[in-house]
Structure formats: C-alpha cells, structure tokens
C-alpha positions as CSV (number, residue, x, y, z in Angstrom):
1,M,0.0,0.0,0.0
2,R,1.4,3.4,-1.0
3,V,1.3,6.4,1.3
4,L,-1.8,8.5,0.9
5,I,-1.0,11.9,-0.7
6,E,-3.6,14.2,0.8
7,K,-4.9,17.2,-0.9
8,L,-6.3,19.7,1.5
9,P,-9.2,22.0,0.4
10,L,-9.3,25.8,1.0
11,S,-12.4,27.9,1.1
12,E,-12.7,31.2,-1.0
13,N,-12.1,33.2,2.2
14,T,-9.1,31.5,3.7
15,S,-5.4,31.1,2.8
16,F,-4.8,28.2,5.2
17,V,-6.9,25.5,6.9
18,A,-7.6,25.4,10.6
19,R,-10.3,23.1,11.9
20,T,-11.0,20.5,14.6
21,H,-11.1,16.8,13.6
22,R,-12.8,14.5,16.1
23,T,-13.5,10.8,16.2
24,P,-14.4,9.2,13.7
25,K,-13.2,11.9,11.4
26,F,-9.9,12.1,13.3
27,E,-8.7,8.7,12.1
28,V,-6.3,9.0,9.1
29,P,-4.0,6.5,7.5
30,W,-0.2,6.9,6.9
31,H,-0.2,10.0,4.7
32,Q,1.8,13.1,3.6
33,H,1.0,16.5,2.1
34,V,2.9,19.5,0.8
35,E,1.4,21.7,3.5
36,L,3.1,22.2,6.9
37,E,1.0,21.0,9.8
38,L,0.6,22.5,13.3
39,I,-1.6,20.2,15.5
40,L,-2.9,20.5,19.0
41,F,-4.6,17.5,20.7
42,K,-7.7,18.5,22.6
43,E,-8.8,15.0,23.6
44,G,-7.5,11.4,23.7
45,A,-4.1,9.8,23.5
46,G,-2.3,7.2,21.3
47,V,0.8,6.6,19.3
48,S,2.4,9.0,16.8
49,F,4.2,7.8,13.7
50,I,6.2,10.6,12.2
51,G,8.9,9.8,9.6
52,N,10.8,7.0,11.3
53,H,9.8,8.2,14.8
54,V,7.4,6.3,17.0
55,G,6.2,7.8,20.2
56,P,3.2,8.6,22.4
57,F,0.8,11.6,22.1
58,E,-1.7,12.7,24.7
59,E,-4.1,15.6,25.4
60,D,-2.5,19.1,25.1
61,D,0.4,17.9,23.1
62,V,1.5,20.1,20.2
63,F,3.4,18.9,17.1
64,F,4.7,20.9,14.1
65,L,5.4,18.9,10.9
66,G,7.3,20.0,7.8
67,A,6.2,19.7,4.2
68,N,5.9,16.1,2.8
69,L,6.8,14.5,6.1
70,P,4.8,11.2,6.2
71,H,2.9,10.7,9.4
72,T,-0.2,9.3,11.2
73,F,-1.6,9.5,14.7
74,Q,-3.3,6.3,15.9
75,K,-5.6,6.7,18.8
76,S,-5.7,4.2,21.7
77,G,-8.6,1.8,21.7
78,E,-12.1,3.4,21.9
79,L,-10.9,6.7,23.3
80,I,-12.6,9.8,21.8
81,T,-9.8,11.8,20.1
82,S,-9.9,15.3,18.7
83,A,-7.3,17.8,17.5
84,V,-7.1,21.3,16.0
85,V,-5.2,20.8,12.8
86,V,-3.7,23.8,10.9
87,H,-2.3,23.3,7.4
88,F,-0.5,25.9,5.3
89,K,1.9,26.0,2.4
90,E,5.2,27.7,2.8
91,N,4.3,30.3,0.2
92,F,0.7,30.9,1.2
93,W,1.6,34.5,2.2
94,G,3.4,35.2,-1.1
95,E,6.6,34.0,-2.8
96,D,8.8,36.8,-1.3
97,F,7.7,36.7,2.3
98,L,10.3,34.1,3.4
99,K,13.0,35.9,1.6
100,L,12.7,38.9,3.9
101,P,15.5,39.3,6.5
102,E,12.9,39.3,9.3
103,S,11.7,35.9,8.2
104,S,15.0,34.1,8.6
105,S,14.0,32.4,11.8
106,L,10.8,31.1,10.2
107,L,12.8,29.7,7.3
108,K,15.1,27.9,9.7
109,L,12.1,26.6,11.6
110,F,10.4,25.2,8.5
111,H,13.7,23.3,7.6
112,T,14.0,21.9,11.1
113,A,10.3,20.9,11.0
114,L,11.2,18.4,8.2
115,Q,12.2,16.1,11.1
116,G,8.9,16.7,13.0
117,L,8.8,18.7,16.2
118,K,7.1,18.0,19.5
119,I,6.6,21.2,21.4
120,T,7.8,21.2,25.0
121,G,8.0,23.5,28.1
122,K,6.0,26.7,28.7
123,T,5.6,27.1,24.9
124,K,3.3,24.1,24.7
125,A,0.8,25.7,27.2
126,L,1.1,29.1,25.7
127,L,0.3,27.8,22.2
128,K,-2.9,26.0,23.2
129,P,-5.3,29.0,23.3
130,M,-3.5,30.5,20.3
131,I,-4.0,27.5,18.1
132,I,-7.6,27.0,19.2
133,S,-8.4,30.6,18.3
134,L,-7.1,30.1,14.7
135,E,-10.2,28.1,13.9
136,N,-12.6,31.0,14.5
137,E,-10.6,34.0,13.7
138,T,-11.1,35.9,10.4
139,G,-9.5,38.6,8.4
140,F,-6.0,39.8,8.8
141,K,-6.0,38.9,12.5
142,R,-6.0,35.3,11.5
143,L,-2.7,35.7,9.6
144,I,-1.2,37.6,12.6
145,S,-2.2,34.8,15.0
146,L,-0.6,32.1,12.8
147,C,2.6,34.2,12.6
148,A,2.6,34.6,16.4
149,C,2.3,30.8,16.9
150,L,5.2,30.1,14.5
151,N,7.3,32.9,15.9
152,M,6.8,31.6,19.5
153,I,8.0,28.1,18.4
154,A,11.0,29.6,16.5
155,E,12.1,32.0,19.2
156,S,11.6,29.7,22.2
157,G,13.4,26.7,20.8
158,E,11.3,24.6,23.2
159,Y,10.8,21.5,21.0
160,E,12.2,18.0,20.4
161,T,13.1,16.9,16.9
162,L,11.7,13.4,16.2
163,S,12.5,11.8,12.9
164,T,16.0,11.1,11.5
165,Q,14.6,10.0,8.1
166,E,15.4,12.3,5.1
167,V,12.3,13.8,3.6
168,K,12.2,13.5,-0.2
169,E,10.0,14.8,-2.9
170,L,6.6,13.3,-3.5
171,N,6.2,10.5,-6.1
172,V,9.8,9.5,-6.1
173,K,10.3,5.7,-6.4
174,N,12.4,5.6,-3.2
175,R,9.7,7.5,-1.3
176,E,7.1,5.0,-2.4
177,R,9.2,2.0,-1.4
178,I,9.9,3.3,2.2
179,D,6.2,4.2,2.6
180,Q,5.1,0.7,1.5
181,I,7.4,-0.7,4.2
182,F,6.1,1.7,6.9
183,Q,2.5,1.1,6.0
184,F,3.0,-2.7,6.0
185,T,4.7,-2.5,9.5
186,L,1.9,-0.2,10.8
187,E,-0.7,-2.8,9.8
188,N,1.2,-5.9,10.9
189,F,3.5,-5.1,13.9
190,R,1.4,-6.9,16.4
191,R,2.3,-10.3,14.8
192,Q,5.6,-11.8,14.0
193,I,7.3,-10.3,10.9
194,S,10.3,-11.8,9.3
195,I,12.9,-9.8,7.5
196,A,12.3,-11.9,4.5
197,E,8.6,-11.0,4.5
198,V,9.1,-7.3,4.7
199,A,12.0,-7.5,2.1
200,S,9.5,-9.1,-0.2
201,V,7.0,-6.3,0.3
202,A,9.8,-3.9,-0.7
203,G,10.7,-6.0,-3.7
204,L,14.3,-6.5,-2.5
205,S,16.5,-9.4,-1.3
206,V,17.2,-9.6,2.5
207,P,20.7,-8.1,2.3
208,A,19.6,-5.3,-0.1
209,F,16.6,-4.5,2.0
210,C,18.7,-4.2,5.2
211,N,21.1,-1.9,3.5
212,Y,18.3,0.1,1.9
213,F,16.3,0.6,5.1
214,K,19.4,1.6,7.2
215,K,20.5,4.1,4.5
216,S,17.0,5.6,4.1
217,T,16.0,5.8,7.8
218,K,19.3,5.9,9.7
219,K,18.2,2.9,11.8
220,R,17.9,-0.9,11.4
221,Y,14.4,-2.3,10.6
222,I,14.3,-4.4,13.7
223,D,14.9,-1.2,15.8
224,F,12.1,0.6,14.0
225,L,9.8,-2.4,14.5
226,N,10.5,-2.6,18.2
227,E,10.0,1.1,18.7
228,M,6.5,0.7,17.1
229,R,5.7,-2.2,19.4
230,I,7.0,-0.5,22.6
231,G,5.0,2.6,21.7
232,Y,1.8,0.5,21.3
233,A,2.6,-1.3,24.6
234,C,2.9,2.0,26.4
235,R,-0.7,2.9,25.4
236,L,-2.0,-0.4,26.6
237,L,-0.2,0.0,29.9
238,T,-1.8,3.4,30.6
239,D,-5.2,2.8,29.0
240,S,-6.1,-0.7,30.0
241,Q,-6.0,-3.1,32.9
242,E,-4.4,-5.9,30.9
243,S,-1.6,-7.9,32.5
244,I,2.0,-7.2,31.5
245,T,2.2,-10.7,30.0
246,S,-0.9,-10.1,27.8
247,I,0.4,-6.7,26.7
248,C,3.8,-8.3,25.8
249,Y,2.2,-10.7,23.4
250,E,-0.5,-8.4,22.1
251,S,2.3,-5.9,21.1
252,G,4.1,-8.5,19.0
253,F,6.8,-9.8,21.3
254,N,7.7,-13.5,21.6
255,T,8.9,-13.6,25.2
256,L,8.3,-11.6,28.4
257,A,12.0,-11.4,29.1
258,H,12.7,-9.8,25.7
259,F,9.8,-7.3,26.1
260,N,11.0,-6.3,29.6
261,S,14.6,-5.9,28.4
262,L,13.6,-3.7,25.4
263,F,11.1,-1.7,27.4
264,H,13.8,-0.9,30.0
265,R,16.2,0.2,27.2
266,F,13.6,2.7,25.8
267,H,12.2,4.0,29.1
268,N,14.8,3.2,31.8
269,M,12.2,1.3,33.8
270,N,10.2,-1.9,33.5
271,P,6.6,-2.0,32.2
272,S,5.1,-2.4,35.7
273,D,6.9,0.7,37.0
274,Y,5.9,2.6,33.9
275,R,2.3,1.9,34.7
276,K,2.6,2.8,38.4
277,T,4.4,6.1,37.5
278,F,1.6,7.0,35.1
279,L,-1.2,6.2,37.5
280,S,0.6,8.1,40.3
281,A,0.9,11.2,38.0
282,Q,-2.7,10.9,37.0
283,R,-3.9,10.7,40.6
284,G,-1.7,13.7,41.4
285,A,-3.2,15.7,38.6
286,T,-6.7,14.8,39.7
287,F,-6.0,15.8,43.3
288,S,-4.5,19.1,42.2
289,L,-7.6,19.9,40.0
290,D,-10.0,18.9,42.8
291,N,-8.2,21.2,45.3
292,R,-8.3,24.1,42.8
293,E,-12.0,23.6,42.3
294,I,-12.6,23.6,46.1
295,K,-10.7,26.9,46.5
296,E,-12.5,28.5,43.6
C-alpha cells in the first residue's frame, strides 16, 4: 500500500486551513501533504508515527510537521480523540515573504520541522489557546495569529526533533518504497514479521533490504519495528488493565524477558513501574484539580 498523498481544500475566504477533527473523522492512514502541519490534541491519546519516529501523544500535546513528512496518529482503543489541525503552504503569504530578512527564523524553523517537532516546556501551554483561536478568527488577525504561533516556536526553541529520516520529494520511487514498508509495518507489527517477508514487500533481497532501510532511515528495521511495538505497549499500559504478559504478546513480542529488556532500554524502567508512574501522576493531577475547584 502506498502512502496517501492528501490534498487539503481551501475555502474562498481563507489562505490556510484550521479546523477540529474529532473521532471518527480524526482517524487518518499513513499520509503526507505539501502543507506544513501544526496540530494540538484536545482529547485522547495514542501513538504518533512521524517519519521514522514512533512515540506517544496525549491531550494538550502540540506537534509541528514540515512539508511532505509522512505521518499518522493512531488513537488508543475506543478513546474519543480530537485535535485542532492547521495546514498551510510555505508560500501561502506570497513568494517573497520568506526571503525577507525578518523571516530568517521562520525559514530555519520550517527546515527543522522536516524532522517533525514536538513542542515542550512553557511554549506548549502558551500555544494551546492561540491554536484554538485560529479556527474561528477571520481577516488579517488570522494571519497575525498564525505568525505569532510560529514565531513563538522559533524564538523559544522549546521542542524535540523526532525523525531522522530524510524527507524527499513526492512521487519518487524511493519514497514509495519506504512508505510501503512503513504502512506494512503499521498494519502488521502486532504479529511476527520476518525480515524476508518485509523485504519481499519492498521487492528486495534480504541483504539489499537491510542496507536500503538503514540508509533511508538511519536505523535498522528491527529497531524501528521494536519502537513501534513499545509505543503500542505504552498505550496499553496506561489505557487498559491488561496484564503485563498479555500486553507483551499483544504488542508482538515473543517472550516476556525480551519485552522487559527492550522496554527498560527505551524508558529506563520496567513496564510495571511505567504503569505505576503513570497512575501516580494521573492521581496527582486529579487531586490538584479537585483542590483548585474547592478553592474556587
């Protein structure tokens, strides 16, 4: 299956798209588009797949994705998930805007965003109301607000870069092959996958596939596959009451010992401690919220 190349519609009165997508319209397959994407999660949680990055997302998370960067966000289980999604082309404000000296920080940000950015620190909280307002603002104020969001990200530097995969032009044969591999893995990671099987999907011999994947993504296929499985396991640990053993096998691992070892490598703790830490933080947040409501 090839990556979906998404074409995003604009109305007559807007130069960029800003709207809320909510379950079931939130769900999208592995896809890419020429527009840059700024996304704020208002509800839900799950696993993000951005280039060759696999990691969790949750409520209030903000991501900024560069042009043509393949991605999908898969929600956990039956959780209602919604997000404000902003799409815009680099040149939507005119061909010469980014050539201005004052735009140099934006140009640098757009280049960095080709790796995918997860916003952190105070910037994440400050961006939330600004991104939400973009959906309803009109006129020139709408442009100013988008610029303010981007400037805040660029000036603060409070973000993590995610993918190490090189972003290439659309419709390139290489691009199609790596997208086929990613989509196949996304659909099948919960079962056993042999290198020979995925090499066949790519139309390559096993040695050629291993070399190709490492060169294209800067990591081994087995490492990418394990990241995907660990990311899925994290969501099961926090969103379900399933046993660690059940989660191990449901995530595609053969043995509990291997699962525990890899999990500790990724998170510096075992799955049981990860679940306890999450539940403890969740109770703390609820207690803090309850106290604030009492005081108010």
